[in-house]
Backbone as numpy.savetxt, mean C-alpha at the origin, in Angstrom:
# Nx Ny Nz CAx CAy CAz Cx Cy Cz
1.48 -14.95 -6.32 1.87 -13.76 -7.07 3.38 -13.75 -7.29
3.84 -13.24 -8.44 5.27 -13.14 -8.68 5.92 -12.16 -7.73
7.20 -12.39 -7.48 7.90 -11.54 -6.53 8.27 -10.19 -7.10
8.17 -10.02 -8.40 8.54 -8.74 -8.98 7.66 -8.42 -10.15
7.62 -7.15 -10.50 6.78 -6.67 -11.57 7.38 -7.04 -12.92
6.62 -7.60 -13.85 7.17 -7.94 -15.15 7.55 -6.74 -15.99
7.05 -5.56 -15.65 7.42 -4.36 -16.41 8.65 -3.73 -15.77
9.80 -4.07 -16.29 11.04 -3.57 -15.70 11.22 -2.09 -15.98
11.90 -1.41 -15.06 12.15 0.01 -15.23 13.64 0.25 -15.37
14.03 1.37 -15.96 15.44 1.71 -16.01 15.98 1.89 -14.60
17.28 1.64 -14.36 17.84 1.84 -13.03 17.56 3.25 -12.54
17.22 3.33 -11.26 16.98 4.63 -10.67 15.51 4.97 -10.53
14.65 4.30 -11.26 13.23 4.60 -11.14 12.71 4.15 -9.78
11.92 4.99 -9.14 11.29 4.71 -7.86 9.80 4.76 -8.10
9.02 3.72 -7.71 7.59 3.73 -8.01 6.84 4.82 -7.30
7.46 5.59 -6.43 6.76 6.62 -5.70 7.22 8.03 -6.10
7.98 8.16 -7.16 8.54 9.44 -7.53 7.94 9.95 -8.82
8.15 11.24 -9.05 7.75 11.83 -10.33 8.73 11.37 -11.40
8.26 11.28 -12.64 9.08 10.75 -13.70 9.27 11.74 -14.84
8.98 13.04 -14.59 9.19 14.00 -15.64 8.39 13.64 -16.87
9.07 13.49 -18.00 8.37 13.21 -19.25 8.71 11.83 -19.80
9.21 10.92 -18.94 9.47 9.57 -19.40 8.24 8.70 -19.18
7.97 7.73 -20.05 6.85 6.83 -19.81 7.00 6.11 -18.47
5.89 5.89 -17.82 5.91 5.25 -16.50 6.15 3.76 -16.64
7.13 3.26 -15.89 7.39 1.83 -15.79 7.73 1.54 -14.34
7.04 0.56 -13.75 7.30 0.27 -12.34 8.55 -0.58 -12.19
9.35 -0.22 -11.19 10.62 -0.89 -10.96 10.43 -2.32 -10.46
11.35 -3.17 -10.82 11.41 -4.48 -10.19 11.88 -4.31 -8.74
11.54 -5.27 -7.90 12.06 -5.28 -6.54 13.44 -5.91 -6.59
14.47 -5.07 -6.52 15.84 -5.56 -6.65 16.22 -6.44 -5.46
15.75 -6.06 -4.29 16.08 -6.81 -3.07 14.89 -7.68 -2.72
14.91 -8.90 -3.19 13.75 -9.78 -3.08 13.96 -10.91 -2.08
14.89 -10.76 -1.14 15.02 -11.74 -0.07 13.71 -11.81 0.70
13.47 -12.92 1.32 12.25 -13.10 2.10 12.58 -13.40 3.55
11.78 -12.87 4.44 11.85 -13.20 5.86 10.89 -14.37 6.07
11.42 -15.53 6.40 10.61 -16.75 6.43 10.77 -17.48 7.75
9.83 -18.39 8.01 9.85 -19.15 9.25 11.11 -19.99 9.37
11.58 -20.52 8.22 12.78 -21.36 8.27 14.06 -20.60 7.97
13.95 -19.32 7.66 15.14 -18.50 7.42 15.94 -18.92 6.22
15.29 -19.50 5.20 16.04 -20.06 4.08 16.82 -19.02 3.28
16.42 -17.75 3.33 17.19 -16.69 2.66 18.17 -16.01 3.60
18.30 -16.56 4.81 19.20 -15.95 5.79 18.52 -14.97 6.71
17.20 -14.85 6.58 16.45 -13.89 7.40 15.29 -14.62 8.08
15.52 -15.23 9.23 14.44 -15.94 9.91 13.48 -14.99 10.60
12.21 -15.36 10.62 11.22 -14.59 11.37 11.64 -14.54 12.83
11.65 -13.37 13.41 12.02 -13.21 14.82 11.44 -11.91 15.34
10.93 -11.95 16.55 10.36 -10.75 17.14 11.47 -9.73 17.42
11.19 -8.47 17.13 12.05 -7.33 17.46 13.34 -7.27 16.65
13.48 -8.11 15.64 14.72 -8.05 14.84 14.61 -7.07 13.69
13.43 -6.91 13.13 13.28 -6.15 11.90 12.44 -4.89 12.13
12.59 -3.95 11.21 11.80 -2.72 11.25 11.17 -2.51 9.88
9.87 -2.29 9.87 9.14 -2.02 8.64 9.13 -0.52 8.41
9.64 -0.11 7.26 9.68 1.31 6.90 8.60 1.57 5.86
7.72 2.53 6.17 6.60 2.80 5.26 6.42 4.30 5.09
5.67 4.65 4.06 5.10 5.98 3.92 3.59 5.80 3.91
2.89 6.60 4.70 1.43 6.51 4.69 0.85 7.01 3.38
1.65 7.70 2.59 1.18 8.18 1.29 1.14 7.08 0.25
1.98 6.10 0.38 2.21 5.10 -0.67 1.23 3.94 -0.57
0.50 3.62 -1.64 -0.46 2.51 -1.59 0.21 1.16 -1.39
1.41 1.00 -1.94 2.11 -0.28 -1.81 2.54 -0.49 -0.36
2.99 0.58 0.30 3.36 0.49 1.71 2.12 0.32 2.58
1.02 0.94 2.18 -0.20 0.84 2.98 -0.70 -0.59 3.07
-0.45 -1.39 2.04 -0.80 -2.82 2.13 -0.13 -3.44 3.36
1.16 -3.15 3.52 1.92 -3.75 4.61 1.42 -3.25 5.96
1.04 -1.98 6.05 0.54 -1.42 7.30 -0.76 -2.11 7.70
-1.68 -2.28 6.74 -2.96 -2.92 7.04 -2.75 -4.38 7.43
-1.96 -5.10 6.67 -1.70 -6.51 6.97 -1.08 -6.67 8.36
-0.08 -5.87 8.65 0.58 -5.93 9.95 -0.41 -5.69 11.08
-1.31 -4.74 10.89 -2.29 -4.43 11.94 -3.33 -5.54 12.09
-3.87 -6.03 10.97 -4.87 -7.09 11.05 -4.31 -8.34 11.72
-3.06 -8.65 11.43 -2.44 -9.86 11.96 -1.87 -9.67 13.36
-1.84 -8.42 13.83 -1.36 -8.16 15.19 0.14 -8.29 15.33
0.87 -7.84 14.31 2.33 -7.94 14.35 3.01 -6.71 14.95
2.22 -5.77 15.48 2.80 -4.51 15.97 3.88 -4.72 17.03
3.67 -5.67 17.94 4.63 -5.88 19.02 5.88 -6.63 18.55
5.77 -7.32 17.43 6.90 -8.12 16.94 7.72 -7.39 15.88
7.06 -6.50 15.13 7.70 -5.81 14.02 7.44 -4.32 14.16
8.44 -3.58 14.57 8.26 -2.14 14.75 8.12 -1.46 13.40
7.60 -0.23 13.42 7.31 0.45 12.16 7.84 1.88 12.19
8.50 2.27 11.12 8.99 3.63 10.93 8.14 4.30 9.87
7.74 5.54 10.13 6.89 6.29 9.20 7.69 7.46 8.65
7.85 7.49 7.34 8.64 8.54 6.71 7.80 9.79 6.46
8.50 10.87 6.18 7.87 12.10 5.75 7.21 11.84 4.39
6.01 12.37 4.14 5.40 12.15 2.82 6.14 12.85 1.70
7.00 13.81 2.04 7.76 14.53 1.02 9.18 14.01 1.01
9.55 13.28 -0.04 10.92 12.83 -0.16 11.68 13.79 -1.05
13.00 13.68 -1.03 13.82 14.51 -1.91 14.80 13.60 -2.64
15.82 14.18 -3.26 16.75 13.39 -4.07 17.54 12.38 -3.23
17.52 12.55 -1.92 18.23 11.61 -1.05 17.31 10.49 -0.56
16.11 10.46 -1.04 15.16 9.38 -0.78 14.20 9.73 0.35
13.43 8.71 0.73 12.49 8.85 1.84 13.26 9.24 3.09
12.74 10.22 3.82 13.48 10.78 4.95 12.67 10.65 6.24
13.40 10.65 7.36 12.78 10.49 8.67 12.66 11.83 9.39
12.26 12.85 8.67 12.20 14.20 9.23 11.03 14.39 10.19
10.13 13.41 10.29 9.04 13.50 11.27 9.52 13.12 12.67
10.67 12.47 12.76 11.19 12.02 14.04 12.09 13.08 14.66
12.28 13.03 15.98 13.17 13.99 16.63 14.56 13.98 16.01
15.07 15.17 15.75 16.40 15.35 15.15 16.51 14.75 13.75
15.36 14.42 13.15 15.38 13.93 11.77 16.00 12.57 11.60
16.03 11.77 12.66 16.60 10.42 12.58 15.58 9.40 13.08
15.54 8.26 12.40 14.70 7.18 12.90 15.25 6.75 14.25
14.42 6.68 15.31 14.94 6.40 16.64 15.48 4.99 16.83
15.10 4.06 15.96 15.58 2.68 16.08 16.79 2.45 15.18
16.70 2.86 13.94 17.79 2.63 12.98 18.87 3.69 13.06
18.54 4.85 13.57 19.53 5.92 13.71 19.93 6.57 12.41
19.12 6.44 11.36 19.46 6.99 10.05 18.51 8.12 9.69
18.98 9.00 8.80 18.17 10.13 8.34 17.36 9.79 7.09
17.91 8.90 6.25 17.29 8.57 4.98 17.26 7.06 4.80
16.17 6.56 4.21 16.07 5.13 3.96 17.20 4.65 3.05
17.70 5.51 2.20 18.80 5.12 1.30 20.00 4.61 2.07
20.17 5.02 3.32 21.31 4.55 4.12 21.21 3.05 4.37
20.00 2.54 4.54 19.83 1.10 4.73 20.09 0.35 3.42
19.70 0.96 2.30 20.02 0.37 0.99 21.53 0.32 0.79
22.21 1.42 1.12 23.67 1.47 0.95 24.38 0.48 1.85
23.81 0.26 3.04 24.42 -0.71 3.96 24.32 -2.13 3.39
23.31 -2.37 2.61 23.13 -3.69 1.99 23.97 -3.83 0.74
23.99 -2.81 -0.10 24.72 -2.87 -1.37 25.28 -1.49 -1.69
26.55 -1.31 -1.42 27.18 -0.02 -1.66 27.10 0.35 -3.13
26.70 1.58 -3.39 26.61 2.04 -4.76 25.44 1.54 -5.54
24.44 0.97 -4.85 23.24 0.48 -5.53 22.64 1.60 -6.37
22.46 1.39 -7.69 22.04 2.48 -8.57 20.53 2.66 -8.69
19.77 1.76 -8.12 18.32 1.81 -8.32 17.61 2.77 -7.40
16.29 2.81 -7.51 15.48 3.68 -6.68 15.31 3.13 -5.28
14.97 4.02 -4.36 14.73 3.67 -2.96 13.23 3.70 -2.73
12.64 2.54 -2.50 11.18 2.44 -2.42 10.73 1.91 -1.08
9.47 2.17 -0.79 8.80 1.60 0.37 7.63 0.77 -0.15
7.21 -0.26 0.60 7.68 -0.66 1.92 9.04 -1.32 1.86
9.73 -1.26 2.99 11.04 -1.90 3.09 11.16 -2.50 4.48
11.76 -3.68 4.55 12.08 -4.28 5.84 13.58 -4.16 6.03
13.97 -3.63 7.19 15.38 -3.42 7.51 15.74 -4.28 8.71
16.91 -4.90 8.63 17.45 -5.69 9.73 18.05 -4.73 10.75
17.49 -4.68 11.95 17.92 -3.69 12.93 19.38 -3.89 13.37
19.82 -5.13 13.70 21.20 -5.27 14.16 22.25 -4.80 13.15
22.04 -5.08 11.87 23.05 -4.72 10.87 22.74 -3.39 10.19
21.49 -2.93 10.27 21.09 -1.71 9.58 20.92 -1.90 8.09
20.92 -3.16 7.62 20.83 -3.44 6.19 19.38 -3.65 5.75
19.10 -3.19 4.54 17.83 -3.52 3.91 17.74 -5.04 3.72
16.59 -5.61 4.03 16.35 -7.03 3.78 15.59 -7.20 2.47
14.47 -6.49 2.34 13.64 -6.64 1.14 12.84 -5.38 0.88
12.61 -5.11 -0.41 11.65 -4.10 -0.81 10.63 -4.72 -1.77
10.43 -6.02 -1.65 9.54 -6.76 -2.54 8.10 -6.56 -2.09
7.48 -5.50 -2.59 6.14 -5.12 -2.15 5.08 -6.16 -2.50
5.33 -6.99 -3.51 4.35 -8.01 -3.88 4.37 -9.20 -2.92
5.55 -9.61 -2.50 5.66 -10.82 -1.67 5.56 -10.53 -0.18
5.92 -9.34 0.21 6.08 -9.02 1.63 4.83 -9.32 2.45
3.67 -8.87 1.99 2.45 -9.09 2.77 1.99 -10.54 2.73
2.26 -11.24 1.63 1.93 -12.66 1.59 2.74 -13.42 2.64
3.99 -13.00 2.84 4.81 -13.63 3.87 4.32 -13.27 5.26
3.85 -12.04 5.46 3.24 -11.71 6.76 2.14 -12.71 7.09
1.34 -13.05 6.08 0.18 -13.92 6.30 0.56 -15.37 6.49
1.65 -15.82 5.86 1.95 -17.25 5.83 3.23 -17.65 6.56
4.21 -16.76 6.65 5.49 -17.09 7.26 5.63 -16.58 8.70
4.87 -15.55 9.03 4.97 -14.92 10.35 3.91 -15.44 11.32
3.31 -16.58 11.03 2.16 -17.06 11.82 2.48 -17.26 13.30
3.70 -17.62 13.61 4.06 -17.84 15.01 3.97 -16.57 15.84
4.00 -15.42 15.16 3.95 -14.14 15.86 2.62 -13.43 15.68
1.66 -14.08 15.00 0.34 -13.48 14.84 -0.35 -13.35 16.21
-1.23 -12.36 16.32 -2.03 -12.22 17.53 -3.05 -13.36 17.61
-3.53 -13.59 18.79 -4.64 -14.53 18.95 -5.87 -13.96 18.25
-6.50 -14.77 17.41 -7.66 -14.30 16.68 -7.33 -13.61 15.37
-6.08 -13.71 14.92 -5.71 -13.10 13.64 -6.44 -13.80 12.50
-6.92 -13.04 11.52 -7.61 -13.67 10.38 -6.62 -14.35 9.45
-7.11 -15.25 8.65 -6.30 -15.88 7.60 -6.50 -15.06 6.33
-5.54 -14.22 6.02 -5.67 -13.31 4.88 -5.31 -13.95 3.54
-4.74 -15.15 3.58 -4.35 -15.83 2.34 -4.68 -17.31 2.50
-5.97 -17.63 2.69 -6.36 -19.03 2.96 -5.98 -19.95 1.81
-5.40 -21.07 2.17 -4.86 -21.97 1.16 -5.93 -22.45 0.18
-7.13 -22.67 0.67 -8.19 -23.19 -0.21 -8.60 -22.19 -1.28
-8.31 -20.92 -1.10 -8.75 -19.89 -2.04 -7.57 -19.19 -2.74
-6.36 -19.70 -2.57 -5.20 -18.97 -3.07 -5.20 -18.80 -4.58
-5.60 -19.81 -5.31 -5.61 -19.70 -6.77 -6.54 -18.57 -7.21
-7.70 -18.49 -6.60 -8.65 -17.43 -6.95 -8.16 -16.07 -6.49
-7.59 -16.00 -5.29 -7.03 -14.74 -4.79 -5.94 -14.25 -5.72
-5.04 -15.15 -6.13 -3.95 -14.77 -7.02 -4.48 -14.22 -8.35
-5.51 -14.87 -8.88 -6.08 -14.43 -10.16 -6.70 -13.04 -10.02
-7.45 -12.83 -8.97 -8.07 -11.52 -8.75 -7.00 -10.45 -8.53
-6.00 -10.76 -7.72 -4.95 -9.78 -7.44 -4.16 -9.43 -8.69
-3.93 -10.39 -9.56 -3.19 -10.11 -10.79 -3.94 -9.11 -11.65
-5.24 -9.29 -11.78 -6.05 -8.36 -12.57 -6.11 -6.99 -11.93
-6.29 -6.97 -10.62 -6.35 -5.69 -9.90 -5.02 -4.96 -10.02
-3.93 -5.68 -9.89 -2.62 -5.05 -9.99 -2.40 -4.44 -11.36
-2.65 -5.20 -12.40 -2.36 -4.75 -13.76 -3.20 -3.54 -14.14
-4.49 -3.62 -13.89 -5.40 -2.61 -14.43 -5.76 -1.50 -13.45
-5.71 -1.78 -12.14 -6.15 -0.80 -11.16 -4.97 -0.23 -10.37
-4.29 -1.08 -9.58 -3.17 -0.58 -8.79 -2.14 0.14 -9.64
-1.73 -0.52 -10.72 -0.73 0.05 -11.61 -1.38 0.93 -12.68
-2.64 0.64 -12.99 -3.32 1.37 -14.05 -3.45 2.85 -13.77
-3.73 3.22 -12.52 -3.85 4.65 -12.20 -2.52 5.36 -12.41
-1.42 4.69 -12.10 -0.10 5.29 -12.31 0.21 5.40 -13.80
-0.13 4.39 -14.55 0.13 4.45 -15.99 -0.64 5.58 -16.64
-1.87 5.81 -16.18 -2.64 6.94 -16.69 -2.04 8.26 -16.23
-1.70 8.34 -14.96 -1.21 9.59 -14.40 0.12 10.04 -14.95
0.99 9.10 -15.26 2.31 9.44 -15.76 2.44 9.28 -17.28
1.31 9.12 -17.95 1.33 9.00 -19.42 1.94 10.26 -20.03
2.68 10.05 -21.12 3.35 11.17 -21.77 2.73 11.53 -23.11
1.73 10.78 -23.54 0.99 11.17 -24.74 -0.42 10.61 -24.63
-1.29 11.05 -25.52 -2.71 10.72 -25.44 -2.95 9.21 -25.56
-2.26 8.57 -26.50 -2.47 7.14 -26.70 -2.08 6.34 -25.46
-0.97 6.71 -24.86 -0.51 6.01 -23.67 -1.52 6.18 -22.53
-2.03 7.40 -22.39 -3.04 7.67 -21.36 -4.30 6.85 -21.60
-4.79 6.85 -22.82 -6.03 6.14 -23.11 -5.86 4.63 -22.97
-4.65 4.12 -23.23 -4.41 2.68 -23.12 -4.44 2.22 -21.66
-4.26 3.15 -20.73 -4.39 2.83 -19.31 -5.79 3.14 -18.80
-6.35 4.25 -19.27 -7.67 4.70 -18.80 -8.75 3.67 -19.10
-8.78 3.15 -20.32 -9.81 2.20 -20.71 -9.82 0.95 -19.85
-8.70 0.22 -19.76 -8.68 -1.00 -18.93 -8.95 -0.72 -17.45
-8.51 0.44 -16.96 -8.77 0.78 -15.56 -10.26 0.77 -15.27
-11.03 1.49 -16.07 -12.45 1.60 -15.77 -13.23 0.35 -16.20
-12.73 -0.36 -17.19 -13.35 -1.65 -17.49 -13.20 -2.60 -16.31
-12.02 -2.60 -15.71 -11.79 -3.48 -14.56 -12.62 -3.02 -13.36
-12.73 -1.73 -13.13 -13.56 -1.25 -12.03 -15.01 -1.64 -12.23
-15.49 -1.57 -13.48 -16.85 -2.02 -13.77 -17.01 -3.51 -13.44
-16.03 -4.31 -13.83 -16.10 -5.74 -13.56 -16.06 -6.03 -12.06
-15.24 -5.28 -11.33 -15.17 -5.47 -9.89 -16.48 -5.07 -9.22
-17.10 -4.00 -9.72 -18.40 -3.60 -9.18 -19.43 -4.70 -9.40
-19.42 -5.30 -10.60 -20.33 -6.42 -10.87 -20.06 -7.57 -9.91
-18.79 -7.87 -9.69 -18.41 -8.98 -8.81 -18.89 -8.73 -7.38
-18.85 -7.47 -6.96 -19.15 -7.12 -5.57 -20.61 -6.77 -5.33
-21.42 -6.85 -6.35 -22.83 -6.48 -6.20 -23.55 -7.37 -5.21
-23.28 -8.66 -5.25 -23.99 -9.60 -4.39 -23.05 -10.36 -3.45
-21.81 -9.90 -3.34 -20.88 -10.53 -2.41 -20.14 -9.42 -1.68
-19.88 -9.63 -0.41 -19.30 -8.55 0.40 -17.82 -8.38 0.13
-17.12 -9.48 -0.13 -15.67 -9.43 -0.32 -15.30 -10.06 -1.66
-14.08 -9.83 -2.09 -13.66 -10.25 -3.42 -13.59 -11.76 -3.58
-13.14 -12.45 -2.54 -12.98 -13.91 -2.61 -13.51 -14.51 -1.31
-14.43 -15.45 -1.42 -14.99 -16.07 -0.24 -15.85 -15.10 0.55
-16.06 -15.41 1.83 -16.92 -14.57 2.65 -16.16 -13.86 3.76
-14.82 -13.78 3.60 -13.99 -13.10 4.59 -13.02 -12.15 3.89
-12.42 -11.28 4.67 -11.38 -10.40 4.16 -10.15 -11.21 3.76
-9.57 -10.87 2.63 -8.33 -11.52 2.20 -7.36 -10.46 1.68
-6.20 -10.93 1.33 -5.17 -10.06 0.74 -5.71 -9.32 -0.48
-6.61 -9.94 -1.23 -7.16 -9.29 -2.42 -7.89 -8.01 -2.06
-8.65 -8.02 -0.97 -9.38 -6.82 -0.54 -8.41 -5.73 -0.11
-7.35 -6.10 0.58 -6.36 -5.11 0.99 -5.77 -4.40 -0.22
-5.43 -5.17 -1.24 -4.76 -4.59 -2.41 -5.69 -3.68 -3.22
-6.95 -4.02 -3.29 -7.88 -3.13 -3.99 -8.17 -1.88 -3.15
-8.32 -2.06 -1.86 -8.66 -0.93 -0.98 -7.64 0.19 -1.06
-6.36 -0.12 -1.08 -5.36 0.94 -1.01 -5.37 1.84 -2.24
-5.89 1.35 -3.36 -6.10 2.22 -4.52 -7.43 2.95 -4.40
-8.48 2.26 -4.01 -9.79 2.90 -3.92 -9.80 4.04 -2.92
-9.10 3.89 -1.79 -9.15 4.93 -0.77 -8.44 6.21 -1.23
-7.57 6.10 -2.22 -6.88 7.27 -2.77 -7.56 7.83 -4.02
-8.60 7.17 -4.47 -9.13 7.47 -5.80 -9.65 8.90 -5.92
-10.58 9.27 -5.09 -11.16 10.61 -5.23 -10.20 11.69 -4.76
-9.36 11.38 -3.78 -8.45 12.37 -3.23 -7.33 12.73 -4.20
-6.84 11.76 -4.97 -5.71 12.06 -5.86 -5.84 11.50 -7.27
-6.31 10.29 -7.45 -6.27 9.69 -8.77 -7.29 10.31 -9.73
-8.46 10.67 -9.23 -9.49 11.23 -10.10 -9.02 12.51 -10.77
-8.44 13.42 -10.01 -8.00 14.69 -10.58 -6.54 14.69 -10.98
-5.67 14.37 -10.05 -4.22 14.45 -10.27 -3.76 13.50 -11.38
-4.33 12.29 -11.41 -3.93 11.30 -12.41 -4.92 11.22 -13.59
-5.91 12.12 -13.60 -6.86 12.21 -14.73 -7.68 10.92 -14.91
-7.93 10.21 -13.82 -8.75 9.00 -13.87 -10.19 9.41 -13.53
-10.82 10.08 -14.48 -12.02 10.84 -14.13 -13.28 10.44 -14.88
-13.40 9.17 -15.27 -14.68 8.75 -15.85 -15.79 8.86 -14.83
-15.47 8.53 -13.60 -16.38 8.77 -12.48 -15.55 8.84 -11.20
-16.12 9.45 -10.18 -15.53 9.42 -8.85 -15.95 8.13 -8.16
-15.13 7.68 -7.24 -15.50 6.49 -6.47 -16.85 6.71 -5.79
-17.07 7.90 -5.26 -18.31 8.20 -4.54 -19.52 8.19 -5.46
-19.31 8.13 -6.78 -20.42 8.09 -7.73 -20.78 6.67 -8.15
-20.00 5.70 -7.73 -20.30 4.30 -8.05 -20.88 3.66 -6.79
-22.15 3.33 -6.78 -22.78 2.88 -5.53 -22.18 1.62 -4.95
-21.75 0.69 -5.79 -21.22 -0.58 -5.27 -19.80 -0.39 -4.73
-18.91 0.18 -5.54 -17.53 0.33 -5.11 -17.42 1.30 -3.93
-18.25 2.32 -3.92 -18.21 3.28 -2.82 -18.66 2.61 -1.52
-19.72 1.84 -1.57 -20.18 1.13 -0.37 -19.13 0.12 0.09
-18.55 -0.61 -0.86 -17.50 -1.60 -0.54 -16.31 -0.92 0.13
-15.86 0.18 -0.45 -14.70 0.88 0.10 -15.00 1.44 1.49
-16.22 1.97 1.68 -16.59 2.48 3.00 -16.66 1.35 4.02
-17.16 0.21 3.61 -17.22 -0.95 4.49 -15.82 -1.30 4.99
-14.87 -1.36 4.08 -13.51 -1.67 4.48 -12.93 -0.55 5.34
-13.15 0.69 4.94 -12.60 1.83 5.69 -13.06 1.79 7.14
-14.30 1.39 7.36 -14.86 1.37 8.70 -14.55 0.08 9.46
-13.83 -0.83 8.82 -13.40 -2.06 9.47 -12.08 -1.82 10.19
-11.97 -2.16 11.48 -10.70 -1.95 12.19 -9.53 -2.55 11.42
-8.47 -1.77 11.28 -7.29 -2.21 10.55 -7.15 -1.58 9.18
-8.22 -1.00 8.66 -8.18 -0.37 7.34 -8.16 1.16 7.48
-9.33 1.76 7.73 -9.39 3.21 7.77 -8.54 3.83 8.86
-8.30 3.11 9.94 -7.51 3.69 11.03 -6.01 3.74 10.70
-5.63 3.26 9.52 -4.24 3.38 9.06 -4.08 4.45 7.97
-5.18 5.04 7.51 -5.16 5.95 6.36 -4.94 7.39 6.81
-3.97 8.05 6.20 -3.68 9.46 6.49 -3.87 10.25 5.20
-5.05 10.86 5.04 -5.34 11.60 3.82 -4.43 12.82 3.67
-3.99 13.40 4.76 -3.07 14.54 4.67 -1.76 14.11 4.02
-1.18 13.02 4.49 0.06 12.53 3.90 -0.14 12.18 2.42
-1.26 11.55 2.11 -1.53 11.14 0.73 -1.53 12.35 -0.19
-2.29 13.37 0.16 -2.40 14.54 -0.71 -1.11 15.33 -0.77
-0.43 15.48 0.35 0.84 16.21 0.34 1.85 15.54 -0.59
1.92 14.23 -0.53 2.90 13.53 -1.36 2.58 13.67 -2.85
1.40 13.29 -3.24 1.10 13.24 -4.66 1.17 14.63 -5.30
0.58 15.60 -4.65 0.49 16.92 -5.28 1.77 17.73 -5.17
2.62 17.41 -4.20 3.84 18.21 -4.03 5.10 17.53 -4.56
5.11 16.20 -4.61 6.30 15.48 -5.09 6.25 15.28 -6.61
5.07 15.05 -7.15 4.94 14.79 -8.58 4.94 16.10 -9.37
6.09 16.74 -9.39 6.18 18.06 -10.01 6.02 18.03 -11.52
6.28 16.88 -12.13 6.06 16.77 -13.57 4.59 16.85 -13.93
3.72 16.46 -12.99 2.28 16.50 -13.21 1.67 17.78 -12.64
2.15 18.20 -11.49 1.59 19.37 -10.79 2.72 20.34 -10.45
3.23 21.07 -11.44 4.41 21.92 -11.22 4.20 23.03 -10.20
2.96 23.45 -9.96 2.74 24.52 -8.99 2.84 24.03 -7.56
2.67 22.73 -7.35 2.70 22.20 -5.99 1.49 22.56 -5.16
0.45 23.09 -5.78 -0.76 23.43 -5.05 -1.50 22.16 -4.65
-1.89 22.07 -3.39 -2.61 20.91 -2.87 -4.09 21.29 -2.74
-4.98 20.61 -3.43 -6.40 20.97 -3.36 -6.97 20.77 -1.96
-7.95 21.59 -1.63 -8.56 21.50 -0.31 -9.57 20.36 -0.22
-10.18 19.99 -1.34 -11.15 18.90 -1.33 -10.48 17.57 -1.58
-11.25 16.51 -1.67 -12.71 16.47 -1.53 -13.15 16.38 -0.07
-14.45 16.50 0.15 -15.04 16.31 1.47 -14.87 14.84 1.86
-14.24 14.59 3.00 -13.93 13.22 3.42 -14.98 12.62 4.35
-15.98 13.41 4.73 -16.93 12.92 5.73 -17.74 11.72 5.24
-17.86 11.57 3.92 -18.61 10.44 3.39 -18.05 9.09 3.75
-16.76 9.04 4.06 -16.14 7.76 4.43 -16.76 7.17 5.69
-17.41 7.98 6.50 -17.96 7.50 7.76 -19.47 7.31 7.72
-20.06 7.45 6.54 -21.51 7.29 6.41 -21.87 5.81 6.25
-23.12 5.44 6.53 -23.52 4.02 6.44 -23.27 3.43 5.05
-22.91 2.16 5.02 -22.64 1.47 3.76 -23.62 0.32 3.49
-24.18 -0.25 4.53 -25.20 -1.32 4.43 -24.66 -2.61 3.80
-23.36 -2.74 3.70 -22.80 -3.96 3.10 -22.97 -5.17 4.02
-23.19 -4.94 5.31 -23.39 -6.06 6.22 -24.61 -6.88 5.83
-25.50 -6.28 5.04 -26.70 -7.01 4.60 -26.35 -8.16 3.67
-25.15 -8.13 3.09 -24.71 -9.21 2.21 -24.14 -10.39 2.99
-24.06 -10.27 4.29 -23.50 -11.34 5.11 -21.99 -11.23 5.18
-21.33 -12.36 5.19 -19.88 -12.36 5.28 -19.40 -12.23 6.72
-18.19 -12.71 6.93 -17.57 -12.66 8.25 -16.21 -11.98 8.08
-16.11 -10.70 8.37 -14.88 -9.97 8.05 -13.60 -10.69 8.47
-13.58 -11.21 9.68 -12.36 -11.82 10.21 -12.45 -13.34 10.27
-13.42 -13.91 9.56 -13.57 -15.35 9.56 -13.81 -15.88 10.96
-13.01 -16.84 11.37 -13.12 -17.39 12.72 -12.33 -16.57 13.73
-11.74 -15.49 13.28 -10.93 -14.65 14.15 -11.70 -13.48 14.72
-10.97 -12.48 15.15 -11.54 -11.32 15.82 -10.92 -10.04 15.27
-11.56 -8.89 15.48 -10.96 -7.63 15.03 -9.68 -7.32 15.80
-8.79 -6.54 15.23 -7.59 -6.12 15.97 -7.98 -5.15 17.07
-7.10 -5.00 18.05 -7.33 -4.06 19.13 -7.08 -2.63 18.71
-7.04 -1.72 19.66 -6.81 -0.31 19.34 -5.46 -0.09 18.66
-5.39 0.96 17.87 -4.12 1.34 17.24 -3.13 1.76 18.33
-1.90 1.28 18.29 -0.91 1.77 19.27 -0.84 3.30 19.23
-0.75 3.92 20.38 -0.79 5.38 20.47 0.24 6.03 19.55
1.43 5.44 19.48 2.49 6.05 18.67 2.22 5.95 17.17
1.24 5.13 16.78 0.94 4.94 15.36 -0.41 5.52 14.96
-1.06 6.24 15.85 -2.35 6.83 15.52 -2.20 7.89 14.43
-3.14 7.90 13.50 -3.16 8.93 12.46 -3.62 10.25 13.09
-2.88 11.34 12.89 -3.28 12.62 13.47 -4.63 13.07 12.94
-5.33 13.93 13.69 -6.64 14.42 13.24 -6.61 15.05 11.85
-5.49 15.64 11.46 -5.40 16.29 10.15 -5.53 15.31 9.00
-5.27 14.02 9.28 -5.32 13.02 8.23 -6.58 12.19 8.20
-7.51 12.45 9.15 -8.71 11.63 9.26 -9.93 12.38 8.73
-10.98 11.64 8.32 -12.22 12.30 7.91 -12.86 13.07 9.07
């Protein structure tokens, strides 16, 4: 996958912010350094050196949370969780004591961006990896970051970690992910932030055409590529898990609800109930962010009480299709206590 989005945005655009009445364009990842085994960009993989900053509301950050958990990187790469409500000063650490991240000592993620490049004019996005010793942002390249977790951080993987980007299937994974990104991951945003009818319909049509194609693909196979979980499944899941809660109503992606499509709903429930997926999802954070931050779409800031989330825990029967979720590996262990999703965010 390319390291940055081909649809460039004007400086200052943040993929997680409201855009008023401007057409939606996703920002490029300005800081595209990579943390690699050989340290070729100056950032070698090392335990306890870096901190992953995420928002549980953000689908792009959720990819990194799931990957980190499946691969067992919790002990090597600490994680900071921001408030789902950001302001003009960027993502904030107001959930932590005294409003400061306890490791980085900063109040706003923008401080790490400023430490890397003073006066940086662009948006402050998550996920982000920050170098703890210097306090500088290393990367906000949401497309490459999880691929590197799977391929560059192998020395720090847990015993029994799955291969989320198997070399034999990479070409197919890349092809599937490219389609999912264009029409689904980004498609819901293009529909939600559309500023006229034509723009909205140009996103709505491909979104549901792609969902129909994915449902066909998943009818007789448990996972998107091969018979194990891969990066492709992670990237589709983070949009599907938000679909009924926010995209169906808030973003007007309402040809059907996820729960009304028998294949995609069963597939999404299967993943949700797999250790490493649903145990990272905070529906409270998701709804608070979308409905309260996107004031151009929802000026009242009213957060809906629905939908009923109990369906996420109902049987899916996808195991009947076979497949080995973790391949030759094993499920991850329990969620670290400090990273457990509060009851308010769970079904």
